[in-house]
C-alpha positions in Angstrom: -79.5 18.7 -251.2 -82.4 17.4 -249.6 -83.5 13.8 -249.4 -85.2 12.3 -251.8 -82.8 13.6 -254.8 -85.4 17.5 -255.0 -82.7 20.6 -254.4 -84.0 22.2 -251.2 -84.0 26.5 -251.2 -80.5 27.4 -251.3 -79.5 29.3 -247.5 -76.4 31.5 -246.6 -74.6 30.3 -243.8 -73.3 34.1 -242.6 -71.5 33.9 -239.2 -73.9 35.6 -236.9 -73.0 37.7 -233.6 -72.6 35.5 -230.6 -74.7 37.1 -228.8 -78.2 37.7 -231.4 -79.9 34.2 -232.1 -82.0 32.9 -235.2 -84.3 34.7 -234.1 -83.1 38.5 -234.0 -82.6 37.8 -230.4 -79.5 38.8 -228.3 -79.0 36.7 -225.4 -77.2 38.5 -222.0 -73.9 36.8 -221.9 -73.4 35.7 -218.4 -70.2 37.9 -216.5 -67.9 36.3 -215.2 -66.1 36.7 -212.0 -63.9 39.6 -213.2 -66.6 41.7 -214.8 -68.0 41.4 -211.5 -65.4 42.5 -209.4 -65.0 45.0 -211.8 -68.4 46.4 -211.1 -68.0 45.6 -207.8 -64.7 47.9 -207.9 -66.1 50.8 -209.4 -69.4 50.7 -207.5 -67.3 51.2 -204.3 -65.6 53.3 -205.6 -68.9 55.4 -206.8 -69.6 55.3 -203.7 -66.8 56.4 -201.8 -66.3 59.4 -203.8 -69.1 62.6 -204.6 -70.0 64.3 -207.3 -67.7 66.8 -206.4 -64.9 65.3 -205.3 -65.5 63.1 -209.2 -65.0 67.0 -210.9 -62.6 68.5 -207.7 -60.2 65.1 -208.9 -60.9 65.1 -212.4 -59.8 69.0 -212.4 -56.0 68.7 -211.2 -54.4 68.3 -214.4 -56.8 70.7 -215.6 -55.3 73.2 -212.9 -52.2 71.9 -214.2 -52.6 73.7 -217.6 -53.9 76.6 -216.3 -50.9 77.3 -214.0 -49.2 76.7 -217.2 -50.5 78.9 -219.1 -50.9 81.8 -215.9 -47.3 81.5 -215.8 -46.9 82.9 -219.8 -48.7 85.5 -219.1 -47.1 89.0 -220.8 -50.4 91.1 -219.8 -50.0 91.8 -215.9 -53.8 93.6 -215.7 -55.2 90.6 -217.2 -53.5 88.5 -214.8 -54.4 90.3 -211.9 -58.4 90.0 -213.4 -58.1 86.5 -213.5 -56.1 85.4 -210.8 -58.7 86.4 -207.8 -61.8 84.0 -209.9 -59.0 80.8 -210.1 -58.3 81.1 -206.6 -61.8 81.3 -205.4 -62.3 78.4 -207.9 -59.4 76.1 -206.1 -61.0 77.5 -203.1 -64.6 76.1 -204.0 -62.9 71.8 -205.4 -60.7 72.1 -201.6 -64.3 72.2 -199.8 -66.4 69.7 -202.1 -62.7 66.6 -201.8 -60.6 68.5 -198.2 -58.3 65.1 -198.7 -56.7 66.7 -201.7 -53.2 67.1 -201.5 -53.0 68.7 -204.7 -55.3 71.4 -205.3 -54.0 72.8 -201.7 -50.6 73.1 -202.6 -51.8 75.1 -206.0 -53.7 77.5 -203.2 -50.8 78.3 -201.1 -49.3 78.6 -205.0 -51.5 80.6 -205.8 -51.8 83.0 -202.8 -48.4 83.9 -202.9 -47.9 84.5 -206.7 -51.0 87.0 -205.8 -50.1 88.9 -202.9 -46.6 89.2 -203.7 -47.7 90.1 -207.6 -50.7 92.4 -206.9 -51.4 93.2 -203.4 -47.9 93.8 -201.3 -47.1 96.9 -202.0 -50.3 98.5 -202.3 -51.7 97.5 -199.2 -49.1 94.9 -196.9 -52.1 94.3 -194.4 -53.6 92.4 -196.7 -51.1 90.8 -198.3 -50.1 89.3 -195.1 -53.9 88.3 -194.9 -53.7 86.4 -198.1 -50.1 85.1 -197.8 -51.6 83.7 -193.8 -54.3 82.0 -195.5 -51.9 80.6 -197.8 -49.4 78.9 -195.3 -53.2 77.3 -193.7 -53.5 75.3 -196.5 -49.8 73.5 -196.6 -49.6 73.1 -193.3 -52.8 71.4 -193.4 -51.8 69.3 -196.2 -48.1 68.4 -194.2 -50.1 67.6 -191.4 -51.7 64.6 -193.3 -48.4 63.9 -194.8 -46.9 63.3 -191.2 -46.2 66.4 -189.8 -47.6 65.8 -186.6 -47.3 68.6 -183.8 -48.4 72.7 -184.9 -46.0 73.8 -186.6 -47.1 77.6 -185.5 -46.0 76.7 -181.1 -43.5 74.1 -181.6 -40.2 74.6 -180.5 -37.5 74.4 -183.0 -35.8 70.9 -182.5 -39.2 69.7 -181.8 -40.0 71.2 -185.6 -36.9 69.7 -186.4 -37.5 66.2 -186.0 -41.0 66.1 -187.4 -39.9 67.7 -190.2 -37.1 65.3 -190.8 -39.3 62.2 -191.0 -41.1 63.9 -194.1 -40.3 62.8 -197.4 -39.7 63.9 -201.5 -43.6 63.8 -201.9 -43.7 66.9 -199.7 -41.8 69.5 -200.7 -44.0 71.3 -202.3 -45.8 71.7 -199.1 -43.0 72.1 -197.6 -41.5 74.8 -199.5 -45.4 76.8 -199.9 -46.1 77.2 -196.4 -41.8 78.0 -195.4 -42.4 80.5 -198.2 -45.9 82.1 -197.5 -45.2 82.3 -193.8 -42.1 84.3 -194.1 -43.4 86.6 -196.4 -45.9 87.6 -193.2 -43.6 87.6 -190.9 -41.3 90.2 -193.5 -44.1 92.2 -193.6 -45.0 92.2 -190.0 -41.7 93.2 -188.5 -42.9 95.4 -185.6 -44.4 91.6 -184.4 -41.6 90.4 -181.9 -43.8 87.6 -181.8 -44.0 86.9 -185.6 -40.2 87.6 -185.8 -39.2 84.9 -183.7 -41.7 82.2 -185.7 -38.6 83.5 -188.8 -36.7 80.1 -187.4 -39.2 77.7 -188.1 -39.9 78.9 -191.9 -36.2 78.0 -192.7 -36.1 74.5 -190.5 -39.3 73.9 -193.2 -37.0 75.0 -196.3 -34.1 74.0 -194.9 -35.6 69.8 -196.1 -36.9 71.2 -199.6 -33.2 72.5 -199.7 -32.1 69.1 -198.7 -34.5 66.9 -201.2 -34.7 69.4 -203.9 -32.5 72.5 -204.2 -33.5 72.8 -207.3 -37.6 72.7 -207.5 -39.1 75.8 -208.7 -36.0 76.9 -210.1 -33.9 77.4 -207.4 -36.2 79.2 -204.9 -34.4 77.4 -202.3 -31.7 79.5 -202.7 -33.9 82.4 -203.1 -35.0 82.7 -200.3 -31.9 81.6 -198.1 -30.0 84.6 -200.1 -33.6 86.7 -198.5 -32.8 85.0 -195.5 -29.0 86.5 -194.9 -29.8 89.2 -196.7 -32.5 90.7 -195.2 -30.9 91.5 -191.9 -28.3 93.2 -189.8 -25.7 90.6 -188.8 -27.1 91.4 -185.0 -30.0 90.1 -186.0 -28.8 86.5 -187.4 -28.5 88.6 -191.5 -25.1 86.9 -193.2 -24.3 89.2 -196.2 -21.8 86.9 -197.8 -24.4 83.6 -197.7 -27.2 85.7 -199.1 -24.6 86.5 -201.9 -23.6 83.3 -202.7 -27.5 81.6 -202.2 -28.2 84.8 -204.5 -25.9 84.0 -207.3 -26.6 79.8 -206.9 -30.0 80.8 -207.4 -29.1 82.7 -210.5 -27.5 79.8 -211.7 -30.2 77.9 -211.9 -31.6 79.4 -214.3 -28.3 81.0 -216.0 -30.0 84.4 -215.1 -33.6 84.4 -216.8 -35.3 84.5 -213.7 -35.3 88.1 -213.1 -36.3 88.0 -209.3 -33.4 87.0 -208.2 -31.8 90.4 -209.3 -34.8 92.5 -208.3 -34.4 90.7 -204.6 -31.2 90.5 -204.2 -31.2 94.8 -204.8 -34.6 94.7 -202.5 -32.9 93.2 -199.7 -29.5 92.7 -199.7 -28.0 95.4 -201.5 -30.5 97.7 -199.7 -29.2 96.1 -196.1 -25.6 97.1 -197.3 -26.3 99.8 -198.2 -24.1 99.6 -201.8 -26.7 101.9 -204.4 -24.2 101.3 -207.4 -24.8 97.8 -207.0 -28.8 98.1 -205.7 -29.0 100.5 -209.3 -27.3 98.1 -211.5 -29.3 95.5 -210.8 -32.4 97.0 -211.1 -31.7 98.8 -214.5 -30.4 95.5 -216.1 -34.0 93.9 -215.0 -35.7 96.5 -217.6 -33.0 95.8 -220.1 -33.8 92.7 -220.4 -35.5 92.1 -223.4 -39.0 90.6 -223.2 -39.1 86.2 -224.1 -36.0 85.9 -222.2 -37.9 83.0 -220.2 -41.2 82.3 -221.3 -42.2 79.7 -219.1 -41.4 82.7 -216.0 -43.0 85.2 -218.3 -45.6 86.9 -215.5 -42.7 86.8 -212.6 -40.1 88.3 -215.2 -43.2 90.4 -215.8 -43.8 90.9 -212.0 -39.7 91.2 -211.4 -40.2 94.6 -213.8 -42.5 96.8 -211.7 -41.1 95.2 -208.9 -37.3 96.8 -210.1 -39.6 100.7 -211.2 -40.9 100.9 -207.6 -37.8 99.9 -206.0 -35.5 102.2 -208.5 -38.8 105.1 -207.2 -37.9 104.7 -203.6 -33.5 104.7 -204.0 -33.1 108.0 -203.1 -34.9 108.3 -200.1 -33.0 104.7 -198.8 -29.5 105.9 -200.0 
């Protein structure tokens, strides 16, 4: 009621938006210290990272999915066509974000898989060069993580001391560096200087075995199966140790990873001239039904293809 007793116009007292005046104008809220600090951090982050680095770092989760999808692929022709483009994409992301430790490990894994699955049997020289490229990517990561020496030319005792200082976060780079390096050496067996480096690859893999023996479905055991099985005893081979490590690798996946049988036939059984065991392992791989290990379907398809190739060599080798 107004003064004088007369009723005035009715005004609805609705709550206003706190940032809006009675005239419809918007107030600018005074930023709090917390807002200013967050804005400062964002500005510093954006100024420190190029757009390429931001894209590269945001792509890692996409690459995770891409690797899973590739591992589940059953069409070898499709995988062989897709992998080179994926590798060049990874290399482009590494150029944009050279300090990233995840991307080079993906690249090392990719170059190993592409070389082993689709290049090695037809063009060993090209495969060796690709293995070296994968090794170089993994090596750079190890150097950033504390491997402060020349890995290619250091004496084994110094390399052992340096590798012992690396922890669990270095397992992926250690594994793929050792794997790529060992395969490059395997394809250059006529080069004594390369053969002399094989002991250094074992130093890297030994650290993986100490830190995470079941890494990548027990692949450290698979490495040692080949390491001891691919050489005569007079050159450091040990058939018993090889067989033990192949058995350990097989146990990790309950026999579902078929490449274990293939590599045992190719390296151990060929070395000890056991033709029957060679034949039985490879025919068992070919008789294993599809879908036995969906998460590693591509590797199993590669194993089947390699088993066929090895069986084609049986008559000449035995």
